[in-house]
C-alpha atoms as an extended CHARMM CRD file, in Angstrom:
* protein
*
       215  EXT
         1         1  MET       CA             -5.5530000000       14.7640000000       -6.0320000000  PROA      1               0.0000000000
         2         2  ARG       CA             -5.7920000000       15.5080000000       -9.7320000000  PROA      2               0.0000000000
         3         3  LYS       CA             -2.6750000000       17.0170000000      -10.0130000000  PROA      3               0.0000000000
         4         4  THR       CA             -0.9760000000       14.0200000000       -7.9850000000  PROA      4               0.0000000000
         5         5  ILE       CA             -2.3630000000       11.6990000000      -10.2810000000  PROA      5               0.0000000000
         6         6  LEU       CA             -1.2940000000       13.1290000000      -13.2360000000  PROA      6               0.0000000000
         7         7  PHE       CA              2.4000000000       13.2140000000      -12.0940000000  PROA      7               0.0000000000
         8         8  ALA       CA              2.3010000000        9.6080000000      -11.0000000000  PROA      8               0.0000000000
         9         9  VAL       CA              1.0190000000        9.0070000000      -14.6790000000  PROA      9               0.0000000000
        10        10  MET       CA              3.5970000000       10.9370000000      -16.1100000000  PROA      10              0.0000000000
        11        11  ALA       CA              6.3680000000        9.4230000000      -13.9590000000  PROA      11              0.0000000000
        12        12  PHE       CA              5.5660000000        6.0650000000      -14.9960000000  PROA      12              0.0000000000
        13        13  MET       CA              5.2620000000        6.8060000000      -18.5440000000  PROA      13              0.0000000000
        14        14  GLY       CA              8.7100000000        8.2390000000      -18.1260000000  PROA      14              0.0000000000
        15        15  PHE       CA             10.1800000000        5.1620000000      -16.0360000000  PROA      15              0.0000000000
        16        16  SER       CA              8.8250000000        3.0460000000      -18.9800000000  PROA      16              0.0000000000
        17        17  ASN       CA             10.5480000000        4.9480000000      -21.8250000000  PROA      17              0.0000000000
        18        18  PHE       CA             13.7830000000        5.2600000000      -19.8310000000  PROA      18              0.0000000000
        19        19  VAL       CA             13.7030000000        1.2800000000      -19.2650000000  PROA      19              0.0000000000
        20        20  MET       CA             12.6230000000        0.3240000000      -22.7750000000  PROA      20              0.0000000000
        21        21  SER       CA             15.6030000000        2.5890000000      -24.0620000000  PROA      21              0.0000000000
        22        22  GLN       CA             18.1530000000        0.2540000000      -22.0600000000  PROA      22              0.0000000000
        23        23  ASP       CA             20.2070000000       -2.2810000000      -23.7390000000  PROA      23              0.0000000000
        24        24  SER       CA             18.9580000000       -5.8470000000      -22.3770000000  PROA      24              0.0000000000
        25        25  PRO       CA             22.1520000000       -8.2890000000      -22.3910000000  PROA      25              0.0000000000
        26        26  THR       CA             19.7740000000      -10.7700000000      -23.9080000000  PROA      26              0.0000000000
        27        27  ASN       CA             16.0020000000      -11.0480000000      -24.9120000000  PROA      27              0.0000000000
        28        28  ASP       CA             16.3270000000      -14.6340000000      -23.3320000000  PROA      28              0.0000000000
        29        29  PHE       CA             14.1570000000      -13.9210000000      -19.8210000000  PROA      29              0.0000000000
        30        30  ASP       CA             10.7080000000      -14.3820000000      -18.8400000000  PROA      30              0.0000000000
        31        31  LYS       CA              8.5290000000      -11.2160000000      -19.2290000000  PROA      31              0.0000000000
        32        32  TRP       CA              5.5970000000      -11.9500000000      -16.8710000000  PROA      32              0.0000000000
        33        33  GLN       CA              6.0820000000      -12.8700000000      -12.9610000000  PROA      33              0.0000000000
        34        34  PHE       CA              3.0970000000      -13.6320000000      -10.5750000000  PROA      34              0.0000000000
        35        35  ARG       CA              3.3420000000      -13.9680000000       -6.9160000000  PROA      35              0.0000000000
        36        36  LEU       CA              1.0440000000      -14.9610000000       -4.1160000000  PROA      36              0.0000000000
        37        37  ARG       CA              1.6730000000      -13.6390000000       -0.7490000000  PROA      37              0.0000000000
        38        38  GLY       CA              0.5640000000      -13.6370000000        2.8660000000  PROA      38              0.0000000000
        39        39  ILE       CA              1.2590000000      -10.1320000000        4.2860000000  PROA      39              0.0000000000
        40        40  VAL       CA              1.2220000000       -8.2130000000        7.2820000000  PROA      40              0.0000000000
        41        41  VAL       CA             -0.0150000000       -4.8190000000        7.0580000000  PROA      41              0.0000000000
        42        42  ALA       CA              1.1320000000       -2.7350000000       10.2310000000  PROA      42              0.0000000000
        43        43  PRO       CA              0.1640000000        1.0340000000       10.2580000000  PROA      43              0.0000000000
        44        44  ASP       CA              2.6740000000        3.4130000000       11.4200000000  PROA      44              0.0000000000
        45        45  GLU       CA             -0.0560000000        5.6460000000       12.3460000000  PROA      45              0.0000000000
        46        46  GLY       CA             -0.7420000000        9.5020000000       13.4880000000  PROA      46              0.0000000000
        47        47  ALA       CA             -3.4180000000       11.9730000000       13.4880000000  PROA      47              0.0000000000
        48        48  ASP       CA             -4.1320000000       15.5420000000       14.1090000000  PROA      48              0.0000000000
        49        49  ILE       CA             -7.7300000000       15.6220000000       15.0950000000  PROA      49              0.0000000000
        50        50  GLU       CA             -9.5990000000       19.1080000000       15.3060000000  PROA      50              0.0000000000
        51        51  ALA       CA            -11.4530000000       20.4490000000       18.1600000000  PROA      51              0.0000000000
        52        52  ILE       CA            -11.2160000000       17.4860000000       20.9370000000  PROA      52              0.0000000000
        53        53  GLY       CA             -7.3430000000       16.4060000000       20.2360000000  PROA      53              0.0000000000
        54        54  GLY       CA             -6.1250000000       13.3080000000       20.7430000000  PROA      54              0.0000000000
        55        55  ASP       CA             -4.7740000000       10.8240000000       18.2320000000  PROA      55              0.0000000000
        56        56  VAL       CA             -5.6520000000        7.6260000000       16.2980000000  PROA      56              0.0000000000
        57        57  SER       CA             -4.9450000000        3.9090000000       16.6770000000  PROA      57              0.0000000000
        58        58  ILE       CA             -5.3720000000        1.5860000000       13.8210000000  PROA      58              0.0000000000
        59        59  SER       CA             -5.0440000000       -2.0530000000       13.8780000000  PROA      59              0.0000000000
        60        60  THR       CA             -2.5340000000       -4.5460000000       12.3140000000  PROA      60              0.0000000000
        61        61  SER       CA             -4.1090000000       -6.8090000000        9.3040000000  PROA      61              0.0000000000
        62        62  VAL       CA             -2.9600000000      -10.0360000000        8.0830000000  PROA      62              0.0000000000
        63        63  VAL       CA             -4.3480000000      -10.7250000000        4.4790000000  PROA      63              0.0000000000
        64        64  PRO       CA             -3.3900000000      -12.3600000000        0.9510000000  PROA      64              0.0000000000
        65        65  GLU       CA             -1.9080000000      -10.4080000000       -1.5950000000  PROA      65              0.0000000000
        66        66  PHE       CA             -1.4780000000      -10.9250000000       -5.3470000000  PROA      66              0.0000000000
        67        67  ASP       CA              0.9410000000       -9.2740000000       -7.8920000000  PROA      67              0.0000000000
        68        68  ILE       CA              1.8880000000       -9.3120000000      -11.4860000000  PROA      68              0.0000000000
        69        69  THR       CA              4.9810000000       -8.1240000000      -12.6940000000  PROA      69              0.0000000000
        70        70  TYR       CA              6.0640000000       -7.2830000000      -16.2570000000  PROA      70              0.0000000000
        71        71  PHE       CA             10.0830000000       -7.3460000000      -17.1110000000  PROA      71              0.0000000000
        72        72  PHE       CA             10.9110000000       -4.5170000000      -19.7140000000  PROA      72              0.0000000000
        73        73  THR       CA             14.3170000000       -6.0730000000      -19.4350000000  PROA      73              0.0000000000
        74        74  GLU       CA             16.1190000000       -8.6190000000      -17.4350000000  PROA      74              0.0000000000
        75        75  ASN       CA             16.7360000000       -5.9530000000      -14.5950000000  PROA      75              0.0000000000
        76        76  TRP       CA             13.9930000000       -3.5350000000      -15.2560000000  PROA      76              0.0000000000
        77        77  SER       CA             10.2210000000       -4.2880000000      -14.3640000000  PROA      77              0.0000000000
        78        78  ALA       CA              6.9160000000       -2.8370000000      -13.2790000000  PROA      78              0.0000000000
        79        79  GLU       CA              4.8390000000       -4.6520000000      -10.7290000000  PROA      79              0.0000000000
        80        80  LEU       CA              1.2380000000       -4.0450000000       -9.7760000000  PROA      80              0.0000000000
        81        81  ILE       CA              0.1850000000       -5.0960000000       -6.2040000000  PROA      81              0.0000000000
        82        82  LEU       CA             -3.0300000000       -6.2480000000       -5.4540000000  PROA      82              0.0000000000
        83        83  GLY       CA             -5.1090000000       -6.8650000000       -1.7750000000  PROA      83              0.0000000000
        84        84  THR       CA             -7.4960000000       -5.4760000000        0.5000000000  PROA      84              0.0000000000
        85        85  THR       CA             -7.6160000000       -4.9950000000        4.1520000000  PROA      85              0.0000000000
        86        86  LYS       CA             -9.6040000000       -4.2690000000        7.1630000000  PROA      86              0.0000000000
        87        87  HSD       CA             -8.6970000000       -2.2400000000       10.0280000000  PROA      87              0.0000000000
        88        88  ASP       CA            -10.1570000000       -1.3680000000       13.3540000000  PROA      88              0.0000000000
        89        89  VAL       CA             -9.7770000000        2.5720000000       14.1540000000  PROA      89              0.0000000000
        90        90  GLU       CA            -10.0150000000        4.1870000000       17.4610000000  PROA      90              0.0000000000
        91        91  ALA       CA             -9.5960000000        8.0660000000       18.6880000000  PROA      91              0.0000000000
        92        92  ILE       CA             -7.4500000000        7.7180000000       21.6480000000  PROA      92              0.0000000000
        93        93  GLY       CA             -6.8380000000       10.4710000000       24.2290000000  PROA      93              0.0000000000
        94        94  THR       CA             -9.0540000000       12.9460000000       22.9720000000  PROA      94              0.0000000000
        95        95  ALA       CA            -10.9640000000       15.3290000000       25.5510000000  PROA      95              0.0000000000
        96        96  ALA       CA            -13.9550000000       13.1600000000       25.1500000000  PROA      96              0.0000000000
        97        97  GLY       CA            -11.9020000000        9.9100000000       26.0110000000  PROA      97              0.0000000000
        98        98  ASP       CA            -10.9480000000        6.8770000000       23.9130000000  PROA      98              0.0000000000
        99        99  ILE       CA            -13.8650000000        6.6160000000       20.7780000000  PROA      99              0.0000000000
       100       100  ASP       CA            -14.2860000000        3.4870000000       19.0640000000  PROA      100             0.0000000000
       101       101  LEU       CA            -14.6360000000        4.3960000000       15.3880000000  PROA      101             0.0000000000
       102       102  GLY       CA            -15.4800000000        0.6700000000       14.0950000000  PROA      102             0.0000000000
       103       103  SER       CA            -13.8210000000       -0.8440000000       11.3730000000  PROA      103             0.0000000000
       104       104  VAL       CA            -13.0410000000        0.2200000000        7.6170000000  PROA      104             0.0000000000
       105       105  TRP       CA            -11.5610000000       -1.6770000000        4.7100000000  PROA      105             0.0000000000
       106       106  LEU       CA             -8.7060000000       -0.2770000000        2.5460000000  PROA      106             0.0000000000
       107       107  LEU       CA             -8.5990000000       -1.1200000000       -1.2630000000  PROA      107             0.0000000000
       108       108  PRO       CA             -4.8590000000        0.1950000000       -2.1140000000  PROA      108             0.0000000000
       109       109  PRO       CA             -3.6590000000       -0.9840000000       -5.3690000000  PROA      109             0.0000000000
       110       110  THR       CA              0.0590000000        0.1580000000       -5.8550000000  PROA      110             0.0000000000
       111       111  LEU       CA              2.3230000000        0.3230000000       -8.8900000000  PROA      111             0.0000000000
       112       112  THR       CA              6.0080000000        0.2980000000       -8.5420000000  PROA      112             0.0000000000
       113       113  GLY       CA              9.1260000000        0.4800000000      -11.0030000000  PROA      113             0.0000000000
       114       114  GLN       CA             11.6020000000       -2.1070000000      -10.0030000000  PROA      114             0.0000000000
       115       115  TYR       CA             15.3920000000       -2.8620000000      -10.2550000000  PROA      115             0.0000000000
       116       116  HSD       CA             16.3900000000       -6.7590000000       -9.8840000000  PROA      116             0.0000000000
       117       117  PHE       CA             20.0010000000       -7.5250000000       -9.1560000000  PROA      117             0.0000000000
       118       118  THR       CA             20.4280000000      -10.7020000000      -11.2870000000  PROA      118             0.0000000000
       119       119  GLY       CA             22.9500000000      -13.1210000000      -11.5580000000  PROA      119             0.0000000000
       120       120  GLY       CA             22.1380000000      -16.2630000000       -8.9080000000  PROA      120             0.0000000000
       121       121  ASN       CA             19.5810000000      -18.1580000000       -7.3560000000  PROA      121             0.0000000000
       122       122  LEU       CA             18.9150000000      -15.1500000000       -4.7270000000  PROA      122             0.0000000000
       123       123  VAL       CA             17.6980000000      -12.3880000000       -6.6110000000  PROA      123             0.0000000000
       124       124  PRO       CA             17.2550000000       -9.1100000000       -4.6480000000  PROA      124             0.0000000000
       125       125  TYR       CA             15.3890000000       -6.1980000000       -6.0810000000  PROA      125             0.0000000000
       126       126  LEU       CA             14.6610000000       -2.2160000000       -4.9280000000  PROA      126             0.0000000000
       127       127  GLY       CA             11.6980000000       -0.4840000000       -6.1040000000  PROA      127             0.0000000000
       128       128  ALA       CA              9.4760000000        2.7260000000       -5.5730000000  PROA      128             0.0000000000
       129       129  GLY       CA              6.3490000000        3.9550000000       -7.0700000000  PROA      129             0.0000000000
       130       130  VAL       CA              2.5130000000        5.3290000000       -6.2630000000  PROA      130             0.0000000000
       131       131  ASN       CA             -0.5960000000        4.1040000000       -4.5600000000  PROA      131             0.0000000000
       132       132  LEU       CA             -4.0990000000        5.0690000000       -4.6070000000  PROA      132             0.0000000000
       133       133  THR       CA             -6.2300000000        4.1690000000       -1.5750000000  PROA      133             0.0000000000
       134       134  LEU       CA             -9.9450000000        3.7080000000       -1.6170000000  PROA      134             0.0000000000
       135       135  PHE       CA            -11.8180000000        3.3440000000        1.6750000000  PROA      135             0.0000000000
       136       136  TYR       CA            -15.0720000000        1.1300000000        1.7600000000  PROA      136             0.0000000000
       137       137  GLY       CA            -17.1480000000       -0.8980000000        3.8470000000  PROA      137             0.0000000000
       138       138  VAL       CA            -17.0410000000        1.7790000000        6.6640000000  PROA      138             0.0000000000
       139       139  ASP       CA            -18.7060000000        0.3850000000       10.1210000000  PROA      139             0.0000000000
       140       140  GLU       CA            -18.7080000000        3.5830000000       12.0100000000  PROA      140             0.0000000000
       141       141  GLY       CA            -18.8820000000        2.0730000000       15.5640000000  PROA      141             0.0000000000
       142       142  PRO       CA            -21.5180000000        2.4610000000       18.4160000000  PROA      142             0.0000000000
       143       143  VAL       CA            -20.6600000000        6.4760000000       19.0230000000  PROA      143             0.0000000000
       144       144  ALA       CA            -20.5390000000        7.9550000000       15.9380000000  PROA      144             0.0000000000
       145       145  ASN       CA            -23.4450000000        8.5120000000       13.3090000000  PROA      145             0.0000000000
       146       146  ASP       CA            -21.1270000000        8.2580000000       10.4500000000  PROA      146             0.0000000000
       147       147  VAL       CA            -17.3600000000        8.0610000000        9.3460000000  PROA      147             0.0000000000
       148       148  GLU       CA            -16.1130000000        9.0750000000        5.8800000000  PROA      148             0.0000000000
       149       149  TYR       CA            -12.7080000000        8.6960000000        4.7350000000  PROA      149             0.0000000000
       150       150  ASP       CA            -11.1360000000       10.8320000000        1.5770000000  PROA      150             0.0000000000
       151       151  THR       CA             -9.5600000000        8.5920000000       -1.3480000000  PROA      151             0.0000000000
       152       152  ALA       CA             -5.9170000000        8.7990000000       -0.8420000000  PROA      152             0.0000000000
       153       153  VAL       CA             -3.0030000000        9.1180000000       -3.1370000000  PROA      153             0.0000000000
       154       154  GLY       CA              0.4090000000        8.4300000000       -1.8190000000  PROA      154             0.0000000000
       155       155  PHE       CA              3.8990000000        6.9900000000       -2.4400000000  PROA      155             0.0000000000
       156       156  ALA       CA              5.6140000000        3.3460000000       -1.8800000000  PROA      156             0.0000000000
       157       157  LEU       CA              8.9990000000        2.3270000000       -1.4290000000  PROA      157             0.0000000000
       158       158  GLN       CA              9.9950000000       -1.4030000000       -1.7570000000  PROA      158             0.0000000000
       159       159  GLY       CA             12.6410000000       -3.8830000000       -1.0870000000  PROA      159             0.0000000000
       160       160  GLY       CA             13.0680000000       -7.7630000000       -1.0340000000  PROA      160             0.0000000000
       161       161  PHE       CA             14.4440000000      -10.7080000000       -2.8460000000  PROA      161             0.0000000000
       162       162  ASP       CA             13.3950000000      -13.9230000000       -4.9820000000  PROA      162             0.0000000000
       163       163  PHE       CA             14.9070000000      -17.2100000000       -4.2410000000  PROA      163             0.0000000000
       164       164  MET       CA             14.7300000000      -19.4210000000       -7.2090000000  PROA      164             0.0000000000
       165       165  LEU       CA             13.5320000000      -22.9840000000       -6.8620000000  PROA      165             0.0000000000
       166       166  ASN       CA             14.0190000000      -23.9580000000      -10.2880000000  PROA      166             0.0000000000
       167       167  ASP       CA             13.6150000000      -21.9300000000      -13.9480000000  PROA      167             0.0000000000
       168       168  LYS       CA             10.2020000000      -21.1480000000      -12.9880000000  PROA      168             0.0000000000
       169       169  TRP       CA              9.1860000000      -21.3840000000       -9.2630000000  PROA      169             0.0000000000
       170       170  PHE       CA             10.6560000000      -19.2060000000       -6.5960000000  PROA      170             0.0000000000
       171       171  LEU       CA             10.1120000000      -18.1050000000       -2.9230000000  PROA      171             0.0000000000
       172       172  ASN       CA              9.7870000000      -14.2820000000       -1.9210000000  PROA      172             0.0000000000
       173       173  LEU       CA             10.1890000000      -12.0680000000        0.6010000000  PROA      173             0.0000000000
       174       174  ASP       CA              9.0250000000       -8.3970000000        0.3800000000  PROA      174             0.0000000000
       175       175  ILE       CA              8.6690000000       -5.2990000000        2.3380000000  PROA      175             0.0000000000
       176       176  LYS       CA              7.0760000000       -2.2500000000        1.4140000000  PROA      176             0.0000000000
       177       177  LYS       CA              6.4750000000        1.1490000000        2.9720000000  PROA      177             0.0000000000
       178       178  LEU       CA              3.2810000000        3.2410000000        1.9300000000  PROA      178             0.0000000000
       179       179  PHE       CA              3.1300000000        6.8880000000        2.8050000000  PROA      179             0.0000000000
       180       180  LEU       CA             -0.5960000000        7.2720000000        2.8880000000  PROA      180             0.0000000000
       181       181  ASN       CA             -2.4080000000       10.1100000000        4.2310000000  PROA      181             0.0000000000
       182       182  THR       CA             -6.3940000000       10.5280000000        4.2130000000  PROA      182             0.0000000000
       183       183  THR       CA             -8.9720000000       12.9770000000        5.7660000000  PROA      183             0.0000000000
       184       184  ALA       CA            -11.6770000000       11.3480000000        7.9630000000  PROA      184             0.0000000000
       185       185  THR       CA            -14.6770000000       13.1200000000        8.9070000000  PROA      185             0.0000000000
       186       186  VAL       CA            -17.0110000000       11.9650000000       11.7880000000  PROA      186             0.0000000000
       187       187  ASP       CA            -20.2380000000       12.7870000000       12.2990000000  PROA      187             0.0000000000
       188       188  ALA       CA            -20.6720000000       12.4480000000       16.3360000000  PROA      188             0.0000000000
       189       189  THR       CA            -23.5740000000       14.8310000000       16.4310000000  PROA      189             0.0000000000
       190       190  THR       CA            -25.5100000000       11.9630000000       19.0870000000  PROA      190             0.0000000000
       191       191  ALA       CA            -22.6560000000       12.0060000000       21.2120000000  PROA      191             0.0000000000
       192       192  LEU       CA            -20.6470000000       15.1620000000       20.7750000000  PROA      192             0.0000000000
       193       193  GLY       CA            -23.0110000000       17.4390000000       19.1410000000  PROA      193             0.0000000000
       194       194  ALA       CA            -20.4560000000       18.3950000000       16.3340000000  PROA      194             0.0000000000
       195       195  THR       CA            -18.7240000000       16.8430000000       13.3820000000  PROA      195             0.0000000000
       196       196  VAL       CA            -14.8940000000       16.3390000000       13.6710000000  PROA      196             0.0000000000
       197       197  GLU       CA            -12.2700000000       16.2250000000       11.1050000000  PROA      197             0.0000000000
       198       198  ALA       CA             -9.1770000000       14.6620000000       11.2180000000  PROA      198             0.0000000000
       199       199  ASP       CA             -5.8290000000       14.5720000000        9.1100000000  PROA      199             0.0000000000
       200       200  VAL       CA             -4.6970000000       10.8290000000        9.4150000000  PROA      200             0.0000000000
       201       201  ASP       CA             -1.4300000000        9.3870000000        8.7620000000  PROA      201             0.0000000000
       202       202  ILE       CA             -1.8920000000        5.6450000000        8.3290000000  PROA      202             0.0000000000
       203       203  ASP       CA              1.9910000000        4.9330000000        6.7680000000  PROA      203             0.0000000000
       204       204  PRO       CA              1.8790000000        1.2430000000        6.9980000000  PROA      204             0.0000000000
       205       205  TRP       CA              4.5320000000       -1.0960000000        6.9630000000  PROA      205             0.0000000000
       206       206  ILE       CA              3.9030000000       -4.1600000000        4.5980000000  PROA      206             0.0000000000
       207       207  PHE       CA              5.8720000000       -7.6260000000        5.3440000000  PROA      207             0.0000000000
       208       208  GLY       CA              5.3730000000      -10.1550000000        3.0570000000  PROA      208             0.0000000000
       209       209  PHE       CA              6.1210000000      -13.7650000000        2.3320000000  PROA      209             0.0000000000
       210       210  GLY       CA              5.0700000000      -16.1840000000       -0.6030000000  PROA      210             0.0000000000
       211       211  VAL       CA              5.7820000000      -17.9960000000       -3.5150000000  PROA      211             0.0000000000
       212       212  GLY       CA              6.0320000000      -16.8310000000       -7.3200000000  PROA      212             0.0000000000
       213       213  LEU       CA              5.8740000000      -18.2890000000      -10.8420000000  PROA      213             0.0000000000
       214       214  LYS       CA              7.8170000000      -16.7700000000      -14.0060000000  PROA      214             0.0000000000
       215       215  LEU       CA              6.4640000000      -17.1400000000      -17.3750000000  PROA      215             0.0000000000
């Protein structure tokens, strides 16, 4: 994980140096941008569960999201994406049947580099970056004695557009794909007499709509 984080930091520093070296056609642009979105987080989940086999089911979540964007030039920017989601988790089709694993909160701050296609009221953009996901507030459910999730580092792809209402305010539609994997350790000593590990791909699609402000 340390190597992955170091790579992510070096990649972002390289991106920053690149965009700072680009000639902007004008300095007359707003450098800060803020968005408040409502998002749907829909996991595209899968799991490799040792010993008992089966798969995983992770619920969809609807939450608010806050984003801060800094523009290096009129076209190039970096965006910090902030939000937290709660998901119900279930192991399905295992040798012991379906197992309710309660719920868990995810805190997945994501940093993306973006390119904005300027020139009109409709401003499309594309982005890619890195994601760090922390798991907290675990409720292990009625079967397991305890459930632990490893902190995860992954990658993100992003696309969307801003529709300018005036010089400052705009509407936003955004789609992101996170590539997110964690190891879940389930202490099921009471129910199964064993502790089971699972390699879990969460890989959510994130669909957002909201309003933004340029400063």
